[in-house]
C-alpha atoms as an extended CHARMM CRD file, in Angstrom:
* protein
*
       292  EXT
         1         1  UNK       CA            239.8390000000      -15.2860000000      -24.0340000000  PROA      1               0.0000000000
         2         2  UNK       CA            243.0120000000      -17.2770000000      -24.7210000000  PROA      2               0.0000000000
         3         3  UNK       CA            241.5330000000      -20.2840000000      -22.8970000000  PROA      3               0.0000000000
         4         4  UNK       CA            238.3430000000      -20.0820000000      -24.9670000000  PROA      4               0.0000000000
         5         5  UNK       CA            240.3110000000      -20.0190000000      -28.2200000000  PROA      5               0.0000000000
         6         6  UNK       CA            242.3530000000      -23.0100000000      -27.0320000000  PROA      6               0.0000000000
         7         7  UNK       CA            239.1340000000      -24.9710000000      -26.4900000000  PROA      7               0.0000000000
         8         8  UNK       CA            237.9250000000      -23.9760000000      -29.9470000000  PROA      8               0.0000000000
         9         9  UNK       CA            241.1750000000      -25.1600000000      -31.5070000000  PROA      9               0.0000000000
        10        10  UNK       CA            240.6000000000      -28.5860000000      -29.9580000000  PROA      10              0.0000000000
        11        11  UNK       CA            237.1080000000      -28.7370000000      -31.4710000000  PROA      11              0.0000000000
        12        12  UNK       CA            237.9090000000      -27.2250000000      -34.8640000000  PROA      12              0.0000000000
        13        13  UNK       CA            240.8020000000      -27.5110000000      -37.2710000000  PROA      13              0.0000000000
        14        14  UNK       CA            242.2190000000      -26.1200000000      -40.4440000000  PROA      14              0.0000000000
        15        15  UNK       CA            240.8340000000      -27.5480000000      -43.6620000000  PROA      15              0.0000000000
        16        16  UNK       CA            243.2470000000      -27.7810000000      -46.5780000000  PROA      16              0.0000000000
        17        17  UNK       CA            241.7660000000      -28.1990000000      -50.0530000000  PROA      17              0.0000000000
        18        18  UNK       CA            244.7710000000      -29.8830000000      -51.6320000000  PROA      18              0.0000000000
        19        19  UNK       CA            245.2240000000      -30.1640000000      -55.4080000000  PROA      19              0.0000000000
        20        20  UNK       CA            246.6300000000      -33.6120000000      -56.2450000000  PROA      20              0.0000000000
        21        21  UNK       CA            246.7820000000      -35.8720000000      -59.3060000000  PROA      21              0.0000000000
        22        22  UNK       CA            247.0510000000      -35.5650000000      -63.0810000000  PROA      22              0.0000000000
        23        23  UNK       CA            246.0090000000      -32.3980000000      -64.8750000000  PROA      23              0.0000000000
        24        24  UNK       CA            246.9390000000      -30.5860000000      -68.0830000000  PROA      24              0.0000000000
        25        25  UNK       CA            250.3140000000      -29.4450000000      -66.7190000000  PROA      25              0.0000000000
        26        26  UNK       CA            251.2740000000      -32.4740000000      -64.5890000000  PROA      26              0.0000000000
        27        27  UNK       CA            250.6350000000      -35.6810000000      -66.5040000000  PROA      27              0.0000000000
        28        28  UNK       CA            248.9120000000      -34.0550000000      -69.4530000000  PROA      28              0.0000000000
        29        29  UNK       CA            245.3060000000      -35.1860000000      -68.9620000000  PROA      29              0.0000000000
        30        30  UNK       CA            242.6070000000      -35.6460000000      -66.3050000000  PROA      30              0.0000000000
        31        31  UNK       CA            242.2800000000      -38.6950000000      -64.0960000000  PROA      31              0.0000000000
        32        32  UNK       CA            239.6480000000      -41.2340000000      -65.1950000000  PROA      32              0.0000000000
        33        33  UNK       CA            236.0800000000      -41.7570000000      -64.0370000000  PROA      33              0.0000000000
        34        34  UNK       CA            235.0440000000      -45.2670000000      -65.0810000000  PROA      34              0.0000000000
        35        35  UNK       CA            231.6460000000      -46.2810000000      -66.5100000000  PROA      35              0.0000000000
        36        36  UNK       CA            230.5330000000      -47.7430000000      -63.1550000000  PROA      36              0.0000000000
        37        37  UNK       CA            231.1030000000      -44.3690000000      -61.4510000000  PROA      37              0.0000000000
        38        38  UNK       CA            234.3310000000      -45.3670000000      -59.7110000000  PROA      38              0.0000000000
        39        39  UNK       CA            237.5160000000      -43.4050000000      -60.3810000000  PROA      39              0.0000000000
        40        40  UNK       CA            241.2650000000      -43.4230000000      -59.9360000000  PROA      40              0.0000000000
        41        41  UNK       CA            243.4720000000      -40.4230000000      -59.2210000000  PROA      41              0.0000000000
        42        42  UNK       CA            246.5890000000      -40.7940000000      -61.3520000000  PROA      42              0.0000000000
        43        43  UNK       CA            249.8050000000      -39.8670000000      -59.4940000000  PROA      43              0.0000000000
        44        44  UNK       CA            251.8330000000      -37.1730000000      -61.2430000000  PROA      44              0.0000000000
        45        45  UNK       CA            255.1250000000      -38.0640000000      -62.9840000000  PROA      45              0.0000000000
        46        46  UNK       CA            258.3660000000      -37.9030000000      -60.9810000000  PROA      46              0.0000000000
        47        47  UNK       CA            261.6890000000      -38.8830000000      -62.5520000000  PROA      47              0.0000000000
        48        48  UNK       CA            263.3280000000      -39.2610000000      -59.1090000000  PROA      48              0.0000000000
        49        49  UNK       CA            260.7800000000      -41.7300000000      -57.7730000000  PROA      49              0.0000000000
        50        50  UNK       CA            261.6530000000      -45.4090000000      -57.4430000000  PROA      50              0.0000000000
        51        51  UNK       CA            258.0940000000      -46.4260000000      -58.3300000000  PROA      51              0.0000000000
        52        52  UNK       CA            256.9150000000      -46.8980000000      -61.9110000000  PROA      52              0.0000000000
        53        53  UNK       CA            253.3080000000      -46.6240000000      -63.0080000000  PROA      53              0.0000000000
        54        54  UNK       CA            253.5150000000      -50.3050000000      -63.8780000000  PROA      54              0.0000000000
        55        55  UNK       CA            254.2490000000      -51.0920000000      -60.2150000000  PROA      55              0.0000000000
        56        56  UNK       CA            250.9120000000      -49.6440000000      -59.0870000000  PROA      56              0.0000000000
        57        57  UNK       CA            247.6140000000      -51.5250000000      -59.0550000000  PROA      57              0.0000000000
        58        58  UNK       CA            244.0580000000      -50.2950000000      -58.7320000000  PROA      58              0.0000000000
        59        59  UNK       CA            241.1110000000      -52.6850000000      -58.4450000000  PROA      59              0.0000000000
        60        60  UNK       CA            242.8870000000      -55.2430000000      -60.6120000000  PROA      60              0.0000000000
        61        61  UNK       CA            244.0150000000      -52.6680000000      -63.1710000000  PROA      61              0.0000000000
        62        62  UNK       CA            247.6540000000      -52.1150000000      -64.0400000000  PROA      62              0.0000000000
        63        63  UNK       CA            247.9980000000      -48.3480000000      -63.6610000000  PROA      63              0.0000000000
        64        64  UNK       CA            250.8600000000      -48.3440000000      -66.1740000000  PROA      64              0.0000000000
        65        65  UNK       CA            248.5210000000      -49.6440000000      -68.8710000000  PROA      65              0.0000000000
        66        66  UNK       CA            245.9220000000      -47.0580000000      -67.8750000000  PROA      66              0.0000000000
        67        67  UNK       CA            248.4550000000      -44.2180000000      -68.1400000000  PROA      67              0.0000000000
        68        68  UNK       CA            249.6680000000      -45.4820000000      -71.5150000000  PROA      68              0.0000000000
        69        69  UNK       CA            246.1030000000      -45.6310000000      -72.8400000000  PROA      69              0.0000000000
        70        70  UNK       CA            245.0250000000      -42.1890000000      -71.6580000000  PROA      70              0.0000000000
        71        71  UNK       CA            248.2150000000      -40.2790000000      -72.4760000000  PROA      71              0.0000000000
        72        72  UNK       CA            249.0500000000      -42.0740000000      -75.7210000000  PROA      72              0.0000000000
        73        73  UNK       CA            252.5400000000      -42.7280000000      -74.3590000000  PROA      73              0.0000000000
        74        74  UNK       CA            253.4040000000      -46.3690000000      -75.0300000000  PROA      74              0.0000000000
        75        75  UNK       CA            256.1830000000      -46.1830000000      -72.4370000000  PROA      75              0.0000000000
        76        76  UNK       CA            253.8070000000      -44.8290000000      -69.8020000000  PROA      76              0.0000000000
        77        77  UNK       CA            254.0130000000      -47.9530000000      -67.6710000000  PROA      77              0.0000000000
        78        78  UNK       CA            257.7930000000      -47.6760000000      -67.3730000000  PROA      78              0.0000000000
        79        79  UNK       CA            257.8030000000      -44.0250000000      -66.3630000000  PROA      79              0.0000000000
        80        80  UNK       CA            258.2710000000      -43.0330000000      -62.7240000000  PROA      80              0.0000000000
        81        81  UNK       CA            255.2910000000      -42.0550000000      -60.5820000000  PROA      81              0.0000000000
        82        82  UNK       CA            254.9860000000      -39.7200000000      -57.5960000000  PROA      82              0.0000000000
        83        83  UNK       CA            252.7210000000      -41.9560000000      -55.4980000000  PROA      83              0.0000000000
        84        84  UNK       CA            251.6690000000      -39.1630000000      -53.1640000000  PROA      84              0.0000000000
        85        85  UNK       CA            249.3490000000      -38.7830000000      -51.3470000000  PROA      85              0.0000000000
        86        86  UNK       CA            249.5030000000      -42.5240000000      -50.7950000000  PROA      86              0.0000000000
        87        87  UNK       CA            246.1930000000      -43.5730000000      -49.2600000000  PROA      87              0.0000000000
        88        88  UNK       CA            245.2990000000      -47.0250000000      -50.6350000000  PROA      88              0.0000000000
        89        89  UNK       CA            246.9540000000      -49.9450000000      -48.8500000000  PROA      89              0.0000000000
        90        90  UNK       CA            246.8520000000      -52.4450000000      -51.7200000000  PROA      90              0.0000000000
        91        91  UNK       CA            248.0820000000      -50.0430000000      -54.4130000000  PROA      91              0.0000000000
        92        92  UNK       CA            251.7180000000      -51.0270000000      -53.8670000000  PROA      92              0.0000000000
        93        93  UNK       CA            253.6980000000      -53.6250000000      -51.8360000000  PROA      93              0.0000000000
        94        94  UNK       CA            253.9910000000      -52.4800000000      -48.2090000000  PROA      94              0.0000000000
        95        95  UNK       CA            256.4060000000      -52.8350000000      -45.3360000000  PROA      95              0.0000000000
        96        96  UNK       CA            255.0440000000      -53.7230000000      -41.9030000000  PROA      96              0.0000000000
        97        97  UNK       CA            253.6820000000      -50.6500000000      -40.1690000000  PROA      97              0.0000000000
        98        98  UNK       CA            252.6610000000      -48.7640000000      -43.3260000000  PROA      98              0.0000000000
        99        99  UNK       CA            250.2910000000      -45.8460000000      -42.8270000000  PROA      99              0.0000000000
       100       100  UNK       CA            248.6570000000      -43.4660000000      -45.3030000000  PROA      100             0.0000000000
       101       101  UNK       CA            250.7940000000      -40.3860000000      -45.7940000000  PROA      101             0.0000000000
       102       102  UNK       CA            251.4450000000      -37.2280000000      -47.7760000000  PROA      102             0.0000000000
       103       103  UNK       CA            254.7210000000      -35.4970000000      -48.5560000000  PROA      103             0.0000000000
       104       104  UNK       CA            255.1410000000      -31.7970000000      -49.2240000000  PROA      104             0.0000000000
       105       105  UNK       CA            258.0820000000      -29.4950000000      -49.8620000000  PROA      105             0.0000000000
       106       106  UNK       CA            259.0970000000      -26.2340000000      -51.5120000000  PROA      106             0.0000000000
       107       107  UNK       CA            256.7370000000      -23.2760000000      -51.7290000000  PROA      107             0.0000000000
       108       108  UNK       CA            253.6760000000      -25.4190000000      -50.9870000000  PROA      108             0.0000000000
       109       109  UNK       CA            255.1750000000      -26.6380000000      -47.7130000000  PROA      109             0.0000000000
       110       110  UNK       CA            256.2430000000      -23.0960000000      -46.9120000000  PROA      110             0.0000000000
       111       111  UNK       CA            252.6160000000      -22.0350000000      -47.2800000000  PROA      111             0.0000000000
       112       112  UNK       CA            251.4050000000      -24.8450000000      -45.0020000000  PROA      112             0.0000000000
       113       113  UNK       CA            253.9940000000      -23.8520000000      -42.4090000000  PROA      113             0.0000000000
       114       114  UNK       CA            252.9630000000      -20.1930000000      -42.6160000000  PROA      114             0.0000000000
       115       115  UNK       CA            249.3350000000      -21.2530000000      -42.1220000000  PROA      115             0.0000000000
       116       116  UNK       CA            250.4250000000      -23.2840000000      -39.0580000000  PROA      116             0.0000000000
       117       117  UNK       CA            249.0220000000      -26.5400000000      -40.4040000000  PROA      117             0.0000000000
       118       118  UNK       CA            249.6970000000      -29.4340000000      -38.0450000000  PROA      118             0.0000000000
       119       119  UNK       CA            248.3010000000      -32.3790000000      -36.1070000000  PROA      119             0.0000000000
       120       120  UNK       CA            244.5250000000      -32.6540000000      -36.2420000000  PROA      120             0.0000000000
       121       121  UNK       CA            244.1580000000      -30.5830000000      -39.3970000000  PROA      121             0.0000000000
       122       122  UNK       CA            242.4510000000      -32.1340000000      -42.4050000000  PROA      122             0.0000000000
       123       123  UNK       CA            243.5850000000      -32.4220000000      -46.0210000000  PROA      123             0.0000000000
       124       124  UNK       CA            240.6890000000      -32.8040000000      -48.4530000000  PROA      124             0.0000000000
       125       125  UNK       CA            242.1580000000      -33.7420000000      -51.8190000000  PROA      125             0.0000000000
       126       126  UNK       CA            240.7560000000      -32.5670000000      -55.1330000000  PROA      126             0.0000000000
       127       127  UNK       CA            241.7920000000      -33.2220000000      -58.7040000000  PROA      127             0.0000000000
       128       128  UNK       CA            240.8160000000      -32.9950000000      -62.3530000000  PROA      128             0.0000000000
       129       129  UNK       CA            238.6260000000      -35.8270000000      -63.6910000000  PROA      129             0.0000000000
       130       130  UNK       CA            236.9020000000      -36.8870000000      -66.8980000000  PROA      130             0.0000000000
       131       131  UNK       CA            234.7350000000      -39.8390000000      -67.9100000000  PROA      131             0.0000000000
       132       132  UNK       CA            236.4120000000      -42.7120000000      -69.7680000000  PROA      132             0.0000000000
       133       133  UNK       CA            235.1520000000      -45.7120000000      -71.7240000000  PROA      133             0.0000000000
       134       134  UNK       CA            236.6420000000      -48.9550000000      -72.9890000000  PROA      134             0.0000000000
       135       135  UNK       CA            237.3080000000      -49.1190000000      -76.7230000000  PROA      135             0.0000000000
       136       136  UNK       CA            238.4910000000      -52.6080000000      -77.5220000000  PROA      136             0.0000000000
       137       137  UNK       CA            241.2610000000      -53.3070000000      -75.0240000000  PROA      137             0.0000000000
       138       138  UNK       CA            242.0930000000      -49.6580000000      -74.3890000000  PROA      138             0.0000000000
       139       139  UNK       CA            240.6800000000      -46.9170000000      -72.2020000000  PROA      139             0.0000000000
       140       140  UNK       CA            239.8720000000      -43.5850000000      -73.7950000000  PROA      140             0.0000000000
       141       141  UNK       CA            238.1680000000      -40.3790000000      -72.7520000000  PROA      141             0.0000000000
       142       142  UNK       CA            234.5010000000      -39.9880000000      -73.6460000000  PROA      142             0.0000000000
       143       143  UNK       CA            234.5570000000      -37.3410000000      -76.3730000000  PROA      143             0.0000000000
       144       144  UNK       CA            231.5320000000      -35.3790000000      -75.2060000000  PROA      144             0.0000000000
       145       145  UNK       CA            232.4650000000      -35.5820000000      -71.5120000000  PROA      145             0.0000000000
       146       146  UNK       CA            233.8360000000      -32.4120000000      -69.9450000000  PROA      146             0.0000000000
       147       147  UNK       CA            236.5660000000      -32.4010000000      -67.2980000000  PROA      147             0.0000000000
       148       148  UNK       CA            235.7420000000      -31.2060000000      -63.7950000000  PROA      148             0.0000000000
       149       149  UNK       CA            237.3240000000      -30.6950000000      -60.4010000000  PROA      149             0.0000000000
       150       150  UNK       CA            236.1730000000      -33.1590000000      -57.7610000000  PROA      150             0.0000000000
       151       151  UNK       CA            236.9890000000      -34.1070000000      -54.1820000000  PROA      151             0.0000000000
       152       152  UNK       CA            238.4820000000      -37.5870000000      -54.0560000000  PROA      152             0.0000000000
       153       153  UNK       CA            240.0220000000      -38.3310000000      -50.6490000000  PROA      153             0.0000000000
       154       154  UNK       CA            241.0970000000      -37.1180000000      -47.2300000000  PROA      154             0.0000000000
       155       155  UNK       CA            243.9080000000      -37.3260000000      -44.6910000000  PROA      155             0.0000000000
       156       156  UNK       CA            243.7400000000      -36.0410000000      -41.1370000000  PROA      156             0.0000000000
       157       157  UNK       CA            247.1940000000      -35.3110000000      -39.7860000000  PROA      157             0.0000000000
       158       158  UNK       CA            248.2970000000      -37.5820000000      -36.9580000000  PROA      158             0.0000000000
       159       159  UNK       CA            252.0500000000      -36.9640000000      -37.0420000000  PROA      159             0.0000000000
       160       160  UNK       CA            254.3930000000      -34.5690000000      -38.8430000000  PROA      160             0.0000000000
       161       161  UNK       CA            258.0310000000      -35.3660000000      -39.6790000000  PROA      161             0.0000000000
       162       162  UNK       CA            260.8440000000      -33.3200000000      -41.1880000000  PROA      162             0.0000000000
       163       163  UNK       CA            262.2980000000      -35.9460000000      -43.4960000000  PROA      163             0.0000000000
       164       164  UNK       CA            265.8560000000      -34.5900000000      -43.5490000000  PROA      164             0.0000000000
       165       165  UNK       CA            265.9630000000      -34.7470000000      -39.7360000000  PROA      165             0.0000000000
       166       166  UNK       CA            265.0950000000      -38.4550000000      -39.5390000000  PROA      166             0.0000000000
       167       167  UNK       CA            267.7420000000      -41.0390000000      -38.7200000000  PROA      167             0.0000000000
       168       168  UNK       CA            268.3300000000      -43.9460000000      -41.0990000000  PROA      168             0.0000000000
       169       169  UNK       CA            266.3700000000      -46.2400000000      -38.7870000000  PROA      169             0.0000000000
       170       170  UNK       CA            263.2720000000      -44.0300000000      -38.5300000000  PROA      170             0.0000000000
       171       171  UNK       CA            260.0670000000      -44.7760000000      -40.4580000000  PROA      171             0.0000000000
       172       172  UNK       CA            261.4240000000      -47.7790000000      -42.3240000000  PROA      172             0.0000000000
       173       173  UNK       CA            257.9520000000      -48.4620000000      -43.7140000000  PROA      173             0.0000000000
       174       174  UNK       CA            258.0020000000      -45.0930000000      -45.5140000000  PROA      174             0.0000000000
       175       175  UNK       CA            261.3460000000      -45.4010000000      -47.3120000000  PROA      175             0.0000000000
       176       176  UNK       CA            259.6690000000      -46.2230000000      -50.6430000000  PROA      176             0.0000000000
       177       177  UNK       CA            257.9570000000      -42.8190000000      -50.6040000000  PROA      177             0.0000000000
       178       178  UNK       CA            259.1690000000      -40.3710000000      -53.2900000000  PROA      178             0.0000000000
       179       179  UNK       CA            259.8640000000      -37.6460000000      -50.7280000000  PROA      179             0.0000000000
       180       180  UNK       CA            262.6940000000      -39.8090000000      -49.3840000000  PROA      180             0.0000000000
       181       181  UNK       CA            264.4320000000      -39.7790000000      -52.7740000000  PROA      181             0.0000000000
       182       182  UNK       CA            264.7660000000      -36.1210000000      -53.7160000000  PROA      182             0.0000000000
       183       183  UNK       CA            267.4780000000      -33.5660000000      -53.0900000000  PROA      183             0.0000000000
       184       184  UNK       CA            268.2440000000      -32.5280000000      -49.4840000000  PROA      184             0.0000000000
       185       185  UNK       CA            265.6360000000      -29.9890000000      -48.3960000000  PROA      185             0.0000000000
       186       186  UNK       CA            265.1320000000      -28.7130000000      -44.8650000000  PROA      186             0.0000000000
       187       187  UNK       CA            261.4440000000      -28.1330000000      -45.5720000000  PROA      187             0.0000000000
       188       188  UNK       CA            260.7530000000      -31.6380000000      -46.8930000000  PROA      188             0.0000000000
       189       189  UNK       CA            257.8720000000      -32.8600000000      -44.7320000000  PROA      189             0.0000000000
       190       190  UNK       CA            255.8740000000      -36.0630000000      -44.3050000000  PROA      190             0.0000000000
       191       191  UNK       CA            252.3290000000      -35.9180000000      -42.9510000000  PROA      191             0.0000000000
       192       192  UNK       CA            251.1840000000      -39.2710000000      -41.5400000000  PROA      192             0.0000000000
       193       193  UNK       CA            247.4840000000      -39.9820000000      -41.1160000000  PROA      193             0.0000000000
       194       194  UNK       CA            245.7800000000      -40.2520000000      -37.7630000000  PROA      194             0.0000000000
       195       195  UNK       CA            244.2750000000      -43.6300000000      -36.8750000000  PROA      195             0.0000000000
       196       196  UNK       CA            240.7110000000      -42.2810000000      -36.9380000000  PROA      196             0.0000000000
       197       197  UNK       CA            238.9890000000      -39.2140000000      -38.3550000000  PROA      197             0.0000000000
       198       198  UNK       CA            237.5630000000      -36.7440000000      -35.8600000000  PROA      198             0.0000000000
       199       199  UNK       CA            235.4480000000      -33.7160000000      -36.7080000000  PROA      199             0.0000000000
       200       200  UNK       CA            234.5680000000      -31.0830000000      -34.1570000000  PROA      200             0.0000000000
       201       201  UNK       CA            236.1980000000      -33.1810000000      -31.4610000000  PROA      201             0.0000000000
       202       202  UNK       CA            233.9230000000      -36.1680000000      -32.1670000000  PROA      202             0.0000000000
       203       203  UNK       CA            234.7050000000      -39.5040000000      -33.7810000000  PROA      203             0.0000000000
       204       204  UNK       CA            233.2540000000      -40.1200000000      -37.2360000000  PROA      204             0.0000000000
       205       205  UNK       CA            233.8300000000      -43.8750000000      -37.2910000000  PROA      205             0.0000000000
       206       206  UNK       CA            236.0350000000      -43.3860000000      -40.3560000000  PROA      206             0.0000000000
       207       207  UNK       CA            239.7680000000      -44.0120000000      -40.7150000000  PROA      207             0.0000000000
       208       208  UNK       CA            242.1160000000      -41.0440000000      -40.5950000000  PROA      208             0.0000000000
       209       209  UNK       CA            242.6730000000      -41.2680000000      -44.3550000000  PROA      209             0.0000000000
       210       210  UNK       CA            240.7390000000      -42.6950000000      -47.2540000000  PROA      210             0.0000000000
       211       211  UNK       CA            239.3130000000      -42.3590000000      -50.7440000000  PROA      211             0.0000000000
       212       212  UNK       CA            235.6840000000      -41.7740000000      -51.6880000000  PROA      212             0.0000000000
       213       213  UNK       CA            233.8720000000      -44.5610000000      -53.5200000000  PROA      213             0.0000000000
       214       214  UNK       CA            232.6330000000      -42.3360000000      -56.3330000000  PROA      214             0.0000000000
       215       215  UNK       CA            232.4190000000      -38.7230000000      -57.4400000000  PROA      215             0.0000000000
       216       216  UNK       CA            228.7970000000      -37.9590000000      -56.6450000000  PROA      216             0.0000000000
       217       217  UNK       CA            227.4160000000      -34.4590000000      -57.1440000000  PROA      217             0.0000000000
       218       218  UNK       CA            228.1880000000      -33.5860000000      -53.5120000000  PROA      218             0.0000000000
       219       219  UNK       CA            231.8900000000      -34.0880000000      -54.2580000000  PROA      219             0.0000000000
       220       220  UNK       CA            232.0330000000      -32.0660000000      -57.4790000000  PROA      220             0.0000000000
       221       221  UNK       CA            233.5890000000      -28.6380000000      -57.1590000000  PROA      221             0.0000000000
       222       222  UNK       CA            233.1600000000      -27.3890000000      -60.7350000000  PROA      222             0.0000000000
       223       223  UNK       CA            229.7340000000      -25.7760000000      -61.1480000000  PROA      223             0.0000000000
       224       224  UNK       CA            227.3750000000      -27.7950000000      -63.4090000000  PROA      224             0.0000000000
       225       225  UNK       CA            227.2020000000      -25.2740000000      -66.2640000000  PROA      225             0.0000000000
       226       226  UNK       CA            230.6230000000      -23.7120000000      -65.7710000000  PROA      226             0.0000000000
       227       227  UNK       CA            232.6560000000      -22.7200000000      -68.8100000000  PROA      227             0.0000000000
       228       228  UNK       CA            235.8560000000      -23.4490000000      -66.8680000000  PROA      228             0.0000000000
       229       229  UNK       CA            236.8170000000      -26.1940000000      -64.4200000000  PROA      229             0.0000000000
       230       230  UNK       CA            238.0190000000      -23.5080000000      -62.0020000000  PROA      230             0.0000000000
       231       231  UNK       CA            234.5240000000      -22.0340000000      -61.6560000000  PROA      231             0.0000000000
       232       232  UNK       CA            233.4350000000      -23.7540000000      -58.4520000000  PROA      232             0.0000000000
       233       233  UNK       CA            230.1700000000      -24.0800000000      -56.5860000000  PROA      233             0.0000000000
       234       234  UNK       CA            230.5840000000      -24.4390000000      -52.8240000000  PROA      234             0.0000000000
       235       235  UNK       CA            228.2120000000      -24.4420000000      -49.8560000000  PROA      235             0.0000000000
       236       236  UNK       CA            227.3600000000      -20.9670000000      -48.5680000000  PROA      236             0.0000000000
       237       237  UNK       CA            229.3800000000      -21.6540000000      -45.4000000000  PROA      237             0.0000000000
       238       238  UNK       CA            232.5940000000      -21.0910000000      -47.4010000000  PROA      238             0.0000000000
       239       239  UNK       CA            231.6420000000      -17.5250000000      -48.3250000000  PROA      239             0.0000000000
       240       240  UNK       CA            234.2580000000      -15.2680000000      -46.7110000000  PROA      240             0.0000000000
       241       241  UNK       CA            233.4180000000      -12.8580000000      -43.9160000000  PROA      241             0.0000000000
       242       242  UNK       CA            236.4640000000      -10.8140000000      -44.8850000000  PROA      242             0.0000000000
       243       243  UNK       CA            239.5870000000      -10.9900000000      -47.0160000000  PROA      243             0.0000000000
       244       244  UNK       CA            241.6280000000      -11.7320000000      -43.8780000000  PROA      244             0.0000000000
       245       245  UNK       CA            239.7320000000      -14.9180000000      -43.0040000000  PROA      245             0.0000000000
       246       246  UNK       CA            239.0180000000      -16.1680000000      -46.5340000000  PROA      246             0.0000000000
       247       247  UNK       CA            240.4850000000      -19.4400000000      -47.7400000000  PROA      247             0.0000000000
       248       248  UNK       CA            244.1380000000      -18.8580000000      -48.6100000000  PROA      248             0.0000000000
       249       249  UNK       CA            244.8720000000      -17.8630000000      -52.2280000000  PROA      249             0.0000000000
       250       250  UNK       CA            241.2820000000      -16.5450000000      -52.3720000000  PROA      250             0.0000000000
       251       251  UNK       CA            241.3440000000      -13.3430000000      -50.3440000000  PROA      251             0.0000000000
       252       252  UNK       CA            240.2350000000      -11.2790000000      -53.3430000000  PROA      252             0.0000000000
       253       253  UNK       CA            236.5160000000      -11.0390000000      -52.6050000000  PROA      253             0.0000000000
       254       254  UNK       CA            235.7950000000      -10.3610000000      -56.2790000000  PROA      254             0.0000000000
       255       255  UNK       CA            236.4100000000      -14.0860000000      -56.8110000000  PROA      255             0.0000000000
       256       256  UNK       CA            233.3350000000      -14.9060000000      -54.7130000000  PROA      256             0.0000000000
       257       257  UNK       CA            229.6070000000      -14.4540000000      -55.1780000000  PROA      257             0.0000000000
       258       258  UNK       CA            226.5290000000      -15.6370000000      -53.3040000000  PROA      258             0.0000000000
       259       259  UNK       CA            224.1160000000      -17.9940000000      -55.0430000000  PROA      259             0.0000000000
       260       260  UNK       CA            221.1700000000      -18.9950000000      -52.8520000000  PROA      260             0.0000000000
       261       261  UNK       CA            222.2760000000      -21.7060000000      -50.4210000000  PROA      261             0.0000000000
       262       262  UNK       CA            225.6000000000      -21.9200000000      -52.2470000000  PROA      262             0.0000000000
       263       263  UNK       CA            228.3510000000      -19.6020000000      -53.3330000000  PROA      263             0.0000000000
       264       264  UNK       CA            230.4960000000      -19.5420000000      -56.4410000000  PROA      264             0.0000000000
       265       265  UNK       CA            234.2470000000      -19.1380000000      -56.5080000000  PROA      265             0.0000000000
       266       266  UNK       CA            236.6480000000      -18.4320000000      -59.3380000000  PROA      266             0.0000000000
       267       267  UNK       CA            239.2960000000      -20.7050000000      -57.8600000000  PROA      267             0.0000000000
       268       268  UNK       CA            243.0030000000      -20.0590000000      -58.2330000000  PROA      268             0.0000000000
       269       269  UNK       CA            244.5490000000      -21.9380000000      -61.1340000000  PROA      269             0.0000000000
       270       270  UNK       CA            247.9000000000      -22.0090000000      -59.3440000000  PROA      270             0.0000000000
       271       271  UNK       CA            248.7500000000      -23.1980000000      -55.8670000000  PROA      271             0.0000000000
       272       272  UNK       CA            248.4010000000      -26.6400000000      -54.3230000000  PROA      272             0.0000000000
       273       273  UNK       CA            247.1960000000      -26.0100000000      -50.7880000000  PROA      273             0.0000000000
       274       274  UNK       CA            244.1730000000      -23.8020000000      -50.0260000000  PROA      274             0.0000000000
       275       275  UNK       CA            243.8080000000      -23.4000000000      -46.2440000000  PROA      275             0.0000000000
       276       276  UNK       CA            240.6820000000      -22.4070000000      -44.3180000000  PROA      276             0.0000000000
       277       277  UNK       CA            240.4890000000      -22.0610000000      -40.5240000000  PROA      277             0.0000000000
       278       278  UNK       CA            237.1970000000      -23.6410000000      -39.4530000000  PROA      278             0.0000000000
       279       279  UNK       CA            237.2520000000      -21.6920000000      -36.1950000000  PROA      279             0.0000000000
       280       280  UNK       CA            236.1410000000      -18.7840000000      -38.3770000000  PROA      280             0.0000000000
       281       281  UNK       CA            233.8160000000      -20.9580000000      -40.5010000000  PROA      281             0.0000000000
       282       282  UNK       CA            232.1890000000      -23.5740000000      -38.2260000000  PROA      282             0.0000000000
       283       283  UNK       CA            229.5460000000      -24.3530000000      -40.8480000000  PROA      283             0.0000000000
       284       284  UNK       CA            232.2740000000      -25.9900000000      -42.9160000000  PROA      284             0.0000000000
       285       285  UNK       CA            232.6710000000      -28.6690000000      -40.2180000000  PROA      285             0.0000000000
       286       286  UNK       CA            228.9630000000      -29.4820000000      -40.5270000000  PROA      286             0.0000000000
       287       287  UNK       CA            229.4100000000      -29.7460000000      -44.2970000000  PROA      287             0.0000000000
       288       288  UNK       CA            232.3570000000      -32.1060000000      -43.8050000000  PROA      288             0.0000000000
       289       289  UNK       CA            230.1640000000      -34.3850000000      -41.6890000000  PROA      289             0.0000000000
       290       290  UNK       CA            227.6840000000      -34.5350000000      -44.5750000000  PROA      290             0.0000000000
       291       291  UNK       CA            230.1840000000      -35.5080000000      -47.2680000000  PROA      291             0.0000000000
       292       292  UNK       CA            232.4620000000      -37.8180000000      -45.2720000000  PROA      292             0.0000000000
């Protein structure tokens, strides 16, 4: 039986729905969806970071100007940004050897450790978004547009490092990262992307980390007619068999209901990392193949 489970662990992995980017509490507003359907996930503020919003570029846009427009903060471009997860190579000047990565610490990292998240497991990032439009030279939110939660990127774990245990010569390419510039913390962890994404033990032909091109309906978590952004619609394969195997933070089965081929979830408003073991929910791997 142990051998069978070991084989399953090689074929399946843990999926982490990971909340990242601006929202009402971190940054003060949603991230923008542009008129052409593309989007950008705004990194949250971080006074200890060495990166300003004005240092970051996205498709020719100065992210500092974008932050200033959408928040109404004229000094937005000079404020420090927590560029994490860092998935886009040309967003910021890179050292040789750079790889996409994610840092985590504190209670969120403690939860990932408790859930035994490690190499081969998959972060699927979600955030809060809202449509924007250009008014003159400035970006603004479309008044009638409602915010929603959407999936925006992924990172499959290739390597895991405890940052405080690294020597000064280790991972020189990562020294810009904000998790190298906080207070000493034994739990401070860097997750580095794998070279290629594998699902169910098979190659997908995709890189180990990346960002979706747009937020199509298949990537929207908030149900179409929901009164709240936290009212999600998910494929039926997420519906929990029991409280013990449900996605973490969502073991209260009263949060869930069946809805035809889908299910609805009153998602937790707190918590960053929602972990699901796909050994228990193999249909989720099939769903991942459809959206990635």
